[in-house]
Structure formats: C-alpha cells, structure tokens
N, C-alpha and C positions, 0 to 999 in steps of 0.2 A: 505544363504551365504556361506553356510559352502561347503554345493554343491556345487554352483557356484565357488568356490574358487579351491574347487576340481578340477571340469572340467577346468578350468584355467590352472593347474598345467596339468592332459595329454593334453590337447593343446598343449603345448610346451614341451610333453614328459617325463615328468620328473614325479617321482613318492613321492615324498613329495612340501609339498602346505609352499611356501616359502610369504614372507610378501606382495612382488610385485603384488604373485593374488588374495591375502587381498582385496587387493586397489581395484585391475581391476574389482573382482568381487560388491566390493562399488560403484565403477564406475557407473560398466553399471547395479545395481538394482537403483541408484539415481538417471539416466537417464530417468528409467522405468516407469511405472506407479505405482509400489509397491514403496512407500516414504521411507526408511529408516530413513532418518536425514531432519527436516526443517529448517533451517535457520531462522533468526527472521530478519522482517521486518525492513529498514534502511532506514531513510528519510534524505536528504540532502536540505537544501535549504540557500543559498547565501543571504547575506544581508547588508543591509549597518550600521554598526557601532555605529549609532546615531538616530535610528528607534527601538524607545519601544516594545517591544517584552519580552514573556515572555521566558526563555532558561529552554527545557525542561529538556535534560542530559549532552548531551558535549559540551562543549562549543573550540573549537580553533580559533584561531585572525590568518589570514593570511593577509601580508603586500601585496601591488599591483605590488612592485618592481620597483615602475619608478621613482618612488620620494620619498620625505617628502614631500612633499605640501598633494599629496593627499589621498583620506580616507580608512580608511583600510576596509575590508571587513572581517564581521564576517560568519565562518560555521554551521548552526546548523545540530547535526544529533542529530535525536531522533528517540532512535529504539524499535519495539514493539514486543513480540512474532509471530511467525506464527499464535497460536491457537488464540490468541486475534487481530489478522489480520482479518484473518477468521473471525470468532466471528460478531466483526463489519464489512465487506463485506456480510453478508450473510444478518443483520438486513439491512442493507442499501437496497441492490434489493430486499429483499423483501418487503420495503416497495415500492419502487418504482413500482414493477411489478404488488403491489393490486393499487398501484393510475392509471395504468395504463389501466388494468383493469376495474375500475370503470370511467374509461375517465374524472379523474378530471385534472384540469390545460388545458390551451391549450394545441392542439396536443396528450392530454393525457396522457404530457408526467408533469416534476416536475422538478422542476425552486432551483435549488441549493442554493442559502438562504433555501429556507424550507427546506428541505433536513435536511441542518444542526440544525434550529432551532426544526423540530422532531427527532431526533434524539436525541438530548440536550434533550429536555422534556420527552424524555423514561428513558434518564441517571439521571435524574433530581436527585433522593432520593442518586444515591452515591454521587454525588456535594455535599463539605464538606464545599467551602469559594469560595468567587469572583476567586481567583488564580487556583483553582480544576475547574472553570468554562472555565476559558480561555487558560489552558493548553488541557481541554479535546474538544475543537472546534477546536482550533490549527489541534488536532491530528485529530478530522473526515475529518477536510476541505483537511489533507494531503491523510488520507482515498483515498476519492474520486478523488483525483485529479488522483492517482496509480492506482484508477477503470477504468477510462477517457485516463491517458496518459500511462501506463502501459500494463495493463491487458487486456484491449476492452474489458471488462465487461460492462460497461456504456458508452453509447453513447453521444455528447453533438448537440442539435439543434440550429443551428445558424437560426434566423431569417431576410432570405431574404438579402440583402449586408449589414445589421446594423450587428454588432458585438459584443453581448453582454458579450465579453471575461470572464466580472467579476461576473456574475450573466447567466447563459445557460439553458438553458432545457437539460433535462436527462432524456434519456431512456434506456432500459437495451434491452443489445443487443442482439434480434431475435434468435436468436442460442446458446446460453448462458441458460442453464438446470443450475436451484437451484438445490439443494442436499438435 
C-alpha cells in the first residue's frame, strides 16, 4: 500500500504522499483481488410489527407515513462478520456439492429446508437454548438467500410451471470453485 501510495503521488507529479493518495491506493487495493478490509455482512428484512420473530441485533421502527391507522413496519438488521459468513457459506456450498455428486434428491439437488436442517444438525453442539436455535435458523436462512440472490453461488431449480418459492431445490453454480 505504501508503494502504491507513492506511485499515486508520482502520477500527480508530487514529491510527498498526501492523504488523498493513500485513500486512492486503499480504494484500488480494495477493488482488486487483494482484500485490505472485509466489511461485515448485513441482512435487512422488513416485517410486520405484529409477527412473532426473534430480534437479532438492531431494530428500527419506521412508520409508513400514510396515516395513523396503518401498521408499522419494523426493519430488522442482522450483522455477521465476513469471516463467519464465509465459513457458513463454505459449509453450505460444500454440503450441496457433496449431495450433487452423490445424486441425492431430485435433480441431484438439495431442498432448501433440508439444507437448513442439515446445517442446524451440524451446529447442534453450539446451540444452548431454543432461542439460539431460532436465531441460528433465521441466520442460516438469510445466508442461503444471499447465496442465491446476491452472490449467485447457489441456483434455484423450479419444477415446471409450479413455483415452490418456500422450499426450492438448490444446486451450486457450475462455475463456482469451492476454495
């Protein structure tokens, strides 16, 4: 990073490195293959205030703004470190790969609910209470959703015209290489 900062100063024909050169070097490194800093993974979920859900970390109450008679929407934010997310993702993807190779289930795929149950079974010793189980289940469901929707590591397989959005089959993207 020091050499890159010095190079940035030379590009701008300056003899001394100033903070903007360091910031630009940091930005370039952050966008490159080398990871300087890995941010926490944040999951947001809007839910009706009257649903019974476990609040995991932060809660903000947001009014709809349309009038006093409408229900409030609670935005639930869950954060985990990048390392924890990566560890969970590797476990989940590794299990899916093994099941695919074994030819288990229809399409050689794993049902989402079976993947969640498998993960919770693997983490059984770490869970101390029913509340821990609920929190961990919600977290693994959010991680799976992120792997499908954001990271495109897991792919959903829909059965014909029937959209089983609650419990789809999941397969690992064929171009994804598990490290």
